[in-house]
C-alpha atoms as one frame of an Amber mdcrd trajectory, in Angstrom:
protein
 -58.305  31.397  10.561 -57.237  30.504   7.044 -55.945  27.114   5.821 -52.525
  25.906   4.950 -51.579  25.349   1.574 -52.622  21.735  -0.018 -55.212  21.527
   2.544 -59.454  21.103   2.383 -62.328  22.433   4.265 -65.057  20.766   5.833
 -68.000  21.371   8.288 -67.906  25.025   7.432 -64.625  26.129   8.993 -62.485
  23.428   9.663 -59.085  22.359   7.666 -57.865  19.042   7.210 -54.958  18.088
   4.421 -55.614  16.648   1.004 -55.179  13.189   0.210 -51.482  11.780   1.052
 -50.364  15.413   2.894 -49.278  15.430   6.357 -49.534  18.402   8.639 -46.229
  19.821   9.644 -46.516  20.972  13.068 -43.149  23.430  12.707 -44.103  25.181
   9.718 -47.997  24.845  10.007 -48.355  23.091   6.591 -49.224  20.144   4.404
 -46.327  18.387   2.841 -46.603  15.498   0.495 -45.352  12.024   2.150 -43.717
   9.641   0.287 -42.841   6.121   1.647 -39.000   4.554   1.240 -40.061   1.145
  -0.064 -36.884  -0.155   1.367 -37.426  -3.083   4.072 -34.155  -3.317   6.541
 -33.873  -6.920   7.894 -31.192  -8.211  10.205 -30.444 -11.691  11.061 -28.467
 -10.800  14.163 -25.563 -12.843  12.738 -22.684 -11.366  11.250 -20.840 -14.097
   9.281 -17.086 -12.391   8.193 -14.430 -15.067   7.307 -12.157 -13.231   9.543
 -13.811 -11.435  12.849 -11.410  -8.267  13.802 -11.468  -6.541  17.017 -13.261
  -3.555  17.043 -10.384  -1.482  18.431  -8.279  -3.185  15.519 -10.384  -2.692
  12.391 -13.988  -0.973  11.932 -14.958  -2.951   8.891 -18.244  -1.185   8.953
 -16.309   2.219   8.339 -14.161   0.427   5.782 -17.668  -0.674   3.820 -18.725
   2.707   3.548 -15.876   4.047   1.374 -15.664   0.904  -0.644 -18.667  -0.923
  -1.330 -17.027  -3.397  -3.195 -13.915  -4.760  -4.869 -13.904  -2.526  -7.562
 -13.058   0.523  -5.825  -9.274  -1.576  -5.091  -9.195  -2.423  -8.628 -10.231
   0.993 -10.159  -7.371   2.798  -7.394  -4.590   0.092  -8.333  -5.348   1.106
 -12.340  -5.023   4.758 -11.600  -1.800   4.469  -9.841  -0.556   1.615 -12.409
  -1.137   4.572 -15.304   0.303   7.244 -12.799   3.555   5.284 -12.642   3.704
   4.556 -16.381   3.298   8.303 -17.540   5.855   9.186 -15.185   8.528   6.341
 -16.117   7.231   7.398 -19.695   8.295  11.209 -18.863  11.420  10.193 -17.492
  12.653   8.618 -20.686  12.785  11.949 -22.198  14.802  13.734 -19.843  18.910
  13.983 -20.480  21.070  11.909 -18.633  23.825  14.756 -18.840  27.422  13.670
 -17.091  25.478  11.827 -14.331  25.460  15.080 -11.561  21.894  15.796 -13.137
  18.822  15.387 -10.788  17.023  13.957 -13.989  20.408  10.738 -14.212  19.490
  10.219 -10.358  15.922   9.388 -10.799  16.253   7.330 -13.893  19.472   5.646
 -12.198  17.348   4.401  -8.959  14.303   3.569 -11.195  16.880   1.171 -12.924
  17.740  -0.208  -9.405  14.114  -1.055  -8.567  14.406  -4.137 -11.026  14.099
  -6.730  -8.617  11.928  -9.260 -10.517  13.635  -9.054 -13.885  17.250  -8.451
 -12.716  18.014 -12.277 -14.556  15.425 -12.602 -17.043  16.783  -9.905 -19.688
  17.145 -10.569 -23.529  20.230 -13.143 -23.413  21.887 -14.419 -26.639  22.858
 -18.135 -27.167  26.185 -18.991 -24.980  26.241 -16.361 -22.860  26.332 -16.803
 -18.740  23.144 -15.448 -17.256  24.014 -12.026 -15.404  22.099  -9.846 -13.032
  21.809  -6.386 -14.393  19.337  -3.855 -13.888  17.500  -1.847 -16.588  15.317
   0.947 -16.391  12.280  -0.734 -18.645  12.893  -3.959 -15.741  12.660  -1.268
 -12.715   9.416   0.086 -14.558   7.869  -3.294 -14.921   9.087  -4.420 -11.771
   7.211  -1.865  -9.489   4.105  -2.246 -11.977   3.758  -5.811 -10.990   4.132
  -4.921  -7.153   1.766  -2.406  -7.629  -0.961  -5.030  -9.245  -0.143  -7.279
  -6.847  -0.770  -4.915  -3.997  -3.846  -4.110  -5.657  -5.052  -7.632  -6.095
  -4.235  -8.747  -2.948  -5.991  -5.768  -1.360  -9.036  -7.145  -3.091  -8.348
 -10.380  -1.957  -8.310  -9.163   1.977 -11.578  -7.340   1.302 -13.287 -10.383
  -0.052 -12.294 -12.432   2.756 -13.447 -10.176   5.497 -16.758  -9.130   3.923
 -17.799 -12.054   2.124 -19.999 -14.043   4.183 -19.375 -17.832   5.030 -21.852
 -20.388   3.108 -24.966 -20.939   5.456 -25.972 -24.401   5.549 -29.623 -24.694
   6.136 -31.700 -27.416   7.467 -35.148 -27.866   7.734 -36.405 -30.171  10.926
 -39.589 -30.969  12.003 -40.523 -29.345  15.422 -42.100 -31.050  18.662 -43.106
 -29.512  21.893 -39.840 -29.045  23.451 -38.393 -27.770  20.602 -40.578 -24.597
  20.827 -40.646 -24.402  24.623 -36.470 -23.681  23.963 -37.224 -20.708  22.268
 -37.134 -18.255  24.923 -37.127 -14.574  23.273 -37.584 -11.194  24.359 -39.821
  -9.405  21.324 -40.921  -5.965  20.673 -43.166  -4.793  18.180 -43.477  -1.070
  17.606 -46.707   0.229  15.180 -46.580   3.948  14.593 -49.637   5.356  12.313
 -47.993   8.055  10.384 -50.593  11.152  11.317 -51.355  14.227  12.895 -53.521
  12.293  15.778 -52.259  11.382  18.745 -52.743   8.338  21.408 -56.184  10.164
  22.928 -57.480   8.962  19.695 -56.694   5.030  20.107 -59.167   2.747  20.970
 -60.126  -0.854  21.814 -56.515  -2.058  22.542 -56.718  -5.316  24.953 -57.690
  -7.910  22.916 -55.403 -11.005  21.340 -57.010 -13.138  18.999 -55.181 -16.807
  18.714 -55.997 -19.185  15.848 -57.569 -19.258  12.466 -61.089 -17.649  12.487
 -64.029 -20.955  11.935 -61.663 -23.448  13.481 -61.741 -24.970  17.099 -58.079
 -23.016  18.098 -60.034 -19.769  17.504 -60.052 -17.862  20.758 -60.053 -14.177
  22.392 -58.137 -13.480  25.208 -56.502 -10.078  27.460 -53.591  -8.909  25.715
 -52.330  -8.207  29.024 -51.438 -12.295  29.768 -49.155 -11.921  26.898 -47.383
  -8.586  26.199 -47.285  -5.302  27.759 -48.721  -2.534  25.687 -48.612   1.098
  25.620 -49.175   3.917  23.535 -46.894   7.028  23.281 -46.798  10.042  20.756
 -43.826  10.563  18.715 -43.476  13.535  16.095 -44.763  11.044  13.224 -48.141
  10.599  15.151 -49.218   7.850  18.041 -46.934   4.504  18.487 -48.267   1.018
  19.682 -45.289  -0.490  21.599 -45.892  -4.047  22.283 -43.053  -5.953  24.484
 -42.291  -9.594  26.204 -40.053 -10.907  27.593 -39.307 -14.571  27.178 -41.918
 -14.861  24.850 -43.348 -18.385  24.750 -45.458 -18.375  21.108 -47.753 -21.612
  21.132 -50.017 -20.075  18.333 -49.231 -20.141  14.652 -51.303 -17.357  14.078
 -51.842 -14.159  16.229 -53.917 -11.025  15.691 -53.864  -7.515  17.791 -55.931
  -5.347  16.295 -56.916  -1.297  17.427 -58.402   1.516  15.748 -58.393   5.292
  16.375 -61.938   7.479  16.328 -62.474  11.057  15.843 -62.146  14.040  18.085
 -62.805  17.471  18.029 -60.360  19.125  15.718 -58.430  15.764  15.255 -60.468
  13.544  12.804 -58.894   9.973  12.285 -56.629  10.329   9.529 -53.290   8.390
   8.610 -50.884   8.722   5.238 -48.741   5.528   6.124 -47.406   2.890   8.694
 -44.032   2.627   9.977 -43.173  -0.498  11.699 -39.989  -2.185  13.550 -40.176
  -5.711  15.199 -36.964  -7.042  16.761 -36.051 -10.377  18.927 -33.298 -11.473
  20.977 -32.361 -14.019  23.279 -33.416 -13.492  26.708 -30.208 -15.189  28.089
 -27.995 -13.378  25.612 -28.373  -9.852  24.433 -25.394  -9.789  21.685 -27.837
 -11.188  18.918 -30.772  -9.334  18.034 -32.785  -9.686  14.674 -35.135  -7.375
  13.414 -37.270  -5.763  10.496 -38.293  -2.783  10.001 -39.484   0.309   7.148
 -42.233   2.559   6.361 -45.587   1.875   4.547 -47.622   3.788   2.230 -49.373
   3.142  -0.450 -50.169  -0.476  -0.687 -50.024  -1.356  -4.526 -46.509  -1.546
  -6.071 -47.781   0.086  -9.312 -50.263   2.602  -7.953 -48.234   5.910  -6.684
 -50.944   8.233  -6.270 -50.535  10.056  -2.692 -53.411   8.466  -0.533 -55.201
   9.095   3.048 -56.103   5.645   5.150 -59.748   6.308   6.752 -62.501   3.988
   6.890 -63.848   0.852   8.298 -61.733  -1.859   6.561 -58.822  -2.813   8.569
 -55.025  -2.052   7.321 -53.484  -5.561   7.873 -49.463  -5.717   8.587 -48.696
  -8.874   8.118 -45.222 -11.047   9.435 -43.576 -13.950   9.197 -41.684 -15.221
  12.362 -38.572 -17.984  11.673 -37.620 -20.145  14.835 -34.128 -20.421  13.998
 -31.036 -22.382  15.534 -27.415 -21.444  14.927 -25.268 -24.516  15.783 -22.039
 -22.597  15.487 -23.035 -19.962  18.086 -23.505 -22.791  20.987 -27.207 -23.533
  19.564 -28.252 -19.977  19.932 -31.741 -19.874  19.218 -33.457 -16.699  17.754
 -36.453 -16.033  16.281 -36.381 -13.597  12.815 -39.265 -11.446  12.240 -39.351
 -11.128   8.597 -42.456  -8.383   6.923 -45.010 -10.531   4.781 -47.176  -7.942
   3.302 -49.565  -5.036   4.011 -53.135  -5.374   2.314 -54.367  -1.577   2.727
 -57.915  -0.995   4.196 -60.313   1.623   3.410 -58.612   4.772   1.833 -58.963
   7.952  -0.026 -57.441   9.524  -2.907 -59.603  11.963  -3.851 -60.206  15.310
  -2.426 -63.971  15.378  -2.904 -64.039  11.787  -1.408 -61.845  12.829   1.834
 -64.455  15.480   2.696 -67.315  13.935   2.769 -66.008  11.620   4.844 -64.575
  13.984   7.202 -68.090  15.596   7.695 -69.546  12.075   8.965 -68.410  12.409
  12.507 -68.061   8.688  12.386 -65.087   8.515  10.929 -61.888   5.370  12.072
 -59.160   3.951  10.854 -58.567   0.300  12.226 -55.208  -1.688  11.844 -54.636
  -5.445  12.717 -51.185  -6.889  13.047 -50.983 -10.261  12.026 -48.054 -12.486
  13.399 -47.722 -15.828  11.671 -45.388 -18.132  13.708 -44.132 -21.111  11.596
 -43.886 -23.347  14.451 -44.031 -26.838  12.579 -40.314 -26.524  11.505 -37.132
 -24.987  13.292 -34.106 -23.978  10.551 -31.175 -24.991  11.898 -28.133 -22.564
  10.589 -24.487 -23.905  10.142 -21.777 -22.344   8.260 -18.567 -23.572   6.440
 -15.434 -22.029   6.103 -14.462 -21.920   2.257 -11.121 -20.221   2.811  -8.816
 -22.399   4.799  -5.100 -21.619   4.923  -3.807 -23.772   2.393  -6.173 -22.082
  -0.548  -5.322 -18.514   0.968  -1.844 -19.011   0.131  -2.403 -20.751  -2.987
  -4.770 -17.524  -3.875  -1.973 -15.546  -2.839   1.018 -16.681  -4.943  -1.431
 -17.027  -7.810  -2.012 -13.221  -8.089   1.383 -13.011  -7.357   2.226 -15.265
 -10.630  -0.205 -13.731 -12.583   1.152  -9.996 -11.704   4.897 -10.904 -12.623
   4.030 -12.973 -15.747   1.901 -10.223 -17.160   4.907  -7.726 -16.711   7.698
 -10.216 -17.704   5.720 -10.637 -21.268   5.644  -6.874 -21.905   9.801  -6.639
 -21.326   9.890  -9.634 -23.335   8.057  -8.354 -26.103   9.785  -4.994 -25.519
  13.321  -6.317 -25.933  12.534  -8.511 -28.652  11.248  -5.822 -30.672  13.775
  -2.957 -29.671  17.781  -4.314 -29.827  18.370  -1.192 -27.703  16.585  -2.071
 -24.624  18.390  -5.449 -24.461  21.463  -3.643 -23.093  20.572  -0.166 -22.320
  21.996  -0.777 -18.457  25.177  -0.067 -19.597  24.454   3.610 -20.702  23.761
   4.098 -16.830  26.415   2.160 -15.880  29.111   3.936 -17.959  27.941   7.667
 -17.361  28.193   6.608 -13.272  31.435   4.619 -13.408  32.983   8.096 -15.500
  31.598   9.978 -12.735  33.024   7.979 -10.154  36.362   7.786 -12.005  36.204
  11.571 -12.324  35.647  12.407  -8.416  38.013  10.024  -7.448  40.818  11.309
  -9.836  40.036  15.062  -8.589  41.230  13.310  -5.057  44.390  11.980  -6.698
  44.918  15.371  -8.054  44.514  17.182  -5.161  46.597  15.136  -3.074  49.632
  15.702  -5.731  49.181  19.451  -6.031  49.355  19.382  -1.970  52.150  16.593
  -1.750  54.813  17.567  -4.427  53.644  21.433  -4.901  52.685  20.745  -9.025
  52.353  24.188 -10.272  50.393  22.975 -13.122  47.521  21.746 -10.813  46.925
  24.859  -8.889  44.666  26.390 -11.294  40.920  24.625 -11.524  40.895  25.976
 -15.343  43.819  23.787 -16.311  42.020  20.286 -15.132  38.631  21.440 -16.581
  40.795  21.996 -19.724  42.315  18.624 -19.555  45.545  19.216 -18.370  47.140
  16.074 -16.675  49.958  15.694 -14.277  52.793  14.804 -17.013  53.281  17.821
 -17.946  53.901  18.853 -14.627  56.216  15.695 -13.918  58.441  16.618 -16.787
  58.611  20.222 -16.218  59.644  19.767 -12.856  62.448  17.094 -13.526  65.176
  19.163 -12.841  63.884  19.713  -9.171  63.420  16.409  -8.596  67.049  15.664
  -9.790  68.333  17.786  -7.534  66.542  16.377  -4.967  67.427  12.736  -5.391
  70.900  14.151  -5.638  70.924  15.569  -2.330  69.068  12.321  -0.751  72.296
  10.297  -2.601  74.528  12.362  -1.025  73.120  12.479   2.607  72.640   8.699
   2.339  76.330   8.345   1.482  77.540  10.522   4.615  75.159   8.552   7.250
  75.689   5.324   6.307  74.108   2.378   5.102  71.783   1.972   7.809  69.249
   4.955   6.810  68.267   2.840   3.556  64.881   1.948   5.270  63.864   5.737
   5.240  65.239   6.545   1.782  63.758   3.722   0.701  60.210   5.059   1.740
  61.164   8.347   0.707  61.941   7.241  -2.720  58.543   5.319  -3.380  56.477
   8.074  -2.539  57.777  10.216  -5.629  55.771  10.406  -8.185  58.029  11.275
 -11.123  61.129  10.748 -12.313  63.117  12.523 -15.221  66.047  12.024 -16.753
  68.660  10.754 -13.729  72.433  10.566 -14.784  74.263   8.431 -12.267  78.087
   9.519 -12.352  80.801   7.509 -10.307  84.126   8.282 -10.381  86.978   5.794
  -9.379  90.801   6.467  -9.062  92.791   2.969  -9.542  96.706   2.343  -9.556
  97.360   3.699 -12.499  96.323   7.528 -11.417  94.036   7.792 -13.741  90.051
   8.944 -12.781  87.557   6.494 -14.718  84.055   7.475 -14.931  80.640   5.326
 -15.009  77.963   7.467 -16.541  74.829   6.222 -18.128  72.030   8.363 -19.591
  68.871   6.646 -18.167  66.645   8.651 -20.938  68.398   6.600 -23.433  67.354
   3.079 -23.157  67.937   1.931 -27.088  71.336   0.743 -26.326  72.314   0.465
 -22.713  76.253  -0.024 -22.354  79.099  -1.786 -20.089  81.554  -0.474 -18.338
  84.447  -1.762 -17.415  86.722  -1.247 -14.373  90.252  -2.652 -13.839  90.345
  -4.634 -17.081  88.386  -7.395 -15.737  85.146  -6.359 -13.448  82.441  -5.350
 -15.223  79.201  -3.110 -13.723  76.458  -3.556 -15.118  74.249  -0.901 -16.712
  71.320   1.173 -14.801  68.009  -0.214 -14.974  65.762   0.975 -18.217  63.463
   3.375 -17.754  60.258   2.154 -20.211  59.030   6.165 -20.736  57.090   7.455
 -23.689  57.552  10.704 -24.706  54.040  12.766 -23.952  52.585   9.493 -22.692
  50.534   9.667 -19.116  52.222   7.793 -16.526  51.150   5.832 -13.305  52.027
   6.212  -9.706  52.797   2.757  -9.282  55.412   2.614 -12.260  57.067   5.631
 -11.041  57.367   3.998  -7.725  58.673   0.519  -9.264  61.371   2.256 -11.209
  62.580   4.237  -8.436  62.716   0.859  -6.267  64.887  -0.301  -9.306  67.439
   2.859  -9.267  67.196   2.479  -5.470  68.806  -0.880  -5.770  71.115   0.113
  -8.490  72.424   2.839  -6.501  73.095   0.604  -3.584  74.959  -1.848  -5.439
  77.341   1.053  -7.223  77.822   2.441  -3.258  78.857  -1.248  -2.069  80.902
  -1.290  -5.153  82.735   2.145  -4.490  83.373   1.053  -1.041  85.164  -1.900
  -2.119  87.139   0.121  -4.527  88.003   2.683  -1.924  89.426   0.077   0.351
  91.472  -1.382  -2.041  92.749   1.710  -2.871  93.712   2.619   0.392  95.289
  -0.915   0.699  97.610  -0.043  -2.444  98.397   3.301  -1.076 100.047   1.845
   2.339 101.576  -0.847   0.655 103.515   1.523  -1.520 104.270   3.974   1.663
 105.853   0.693   3.186 107.790  -0.330  -0.020 109.835   3.364  -0.132
């Protein structure tokens, strides 16, 4: 069969991938391997200033969309610009008669003036009055938008900001080290096309430093449970131990992979994952993980690992004690260094090594347990309730102060803006008055059958009720005369009803009061008054001695509009005058009757 692309041949008919290329079992082709240089590390303890339940606020999901405070600040700036553009656009819309949509929007913008309603331009010796303007409403909402954005950024900082870690390095003794009882797991994957069948010489653990008295080799099974399993990336060596007691500072664990028929010992990188968690509590787990390729950061050439020199993966184990978590004891693994062993970057060199059947890959894991010291970790909260309220108050003052400065500058430079609220209020008051007058007009039209108000066109053209009142004076006069006659015949007890009828009348014309009296001389004396002629009131006398007061003066000007209240007041005066005249008429009639009786007796 033909060899896949990006491969080399050895021993005549066998195929192997070129240096840095890995065989893809799915596509049966050699793909270039690129290692991710990032190393992931977690201490197992989160330092959020405020801890929220996961069901209430999943902060990790928020961090996916908001990586920093800049997101909140940028969103605040965008909303501010949109608000200013909207208000600037509305300033060019005509107000009209107060019934348009643009007027309603601009009116409600002025009603939003909640921050600067009593801080507008004031001249000297003027009392402070509360007034709301469009500019004040625009800047008030802008100040609240800015405050909301800054407050959101503050909350993000409070939630995301880790508390200050106070580290104290303490020298250890034997009891301190024995208290660190962690469950540890080491997974080292050799990224290759090999399987666990290529594995050899895994089973010994070397502790101590070579050449010193503490250097010794012991079976690996006494300390950890080890196994090998195949993955899609290659064979994985798994080392697990429960309640590990690390007594040595330096621990070496080695293994190797050898050539098998049709499966040479080659690798393009290593993947590791080391984790540690307390034996009594499974809540906290510290780990370090990553993928290793070329050992040199400056040399980016793809390589294939193969040869007698061992590939060294060095890790440091830090014992940590967390006082703020009930003296939690946790071992923190950290990746320290990768020292590559034998490798090939040229295809000819790899081809020559593959033709030698004694090829192998040596791998050594070096664990450096820093047992001389224990790192004591504690946290200090830098955000208390007083400081939080101080920061919130400072943000509010900054937000309002910035736009108050703009308000003062605008009103100082543009005098029209100092009293711009008058225009909107006048239009709105005029619109309300028009609606209320329309109600009064309808009431008068249906109550007194005012013909001049029947047509809506006359109202639109400016026709008022004055002409209607003058034109209907005759009918009102006849109605008034009939009411007076009815009152005289039915008696004085109906004065209250008549008063209510007269008070509701909205118009009075030129009413003439004519009264006739008969005295002993047999002549008729007529008392009359022209109410419309108010310039020269006259006095009339009866029997040469008694004086009858003139009727009340009606203060009406020709062509002027009249008010319902004035009409009611004058009608009340006329009513009282009419009652007085009736009483005099009754007294005079009684006198005449008595005189007639005396004359009959005398005859």
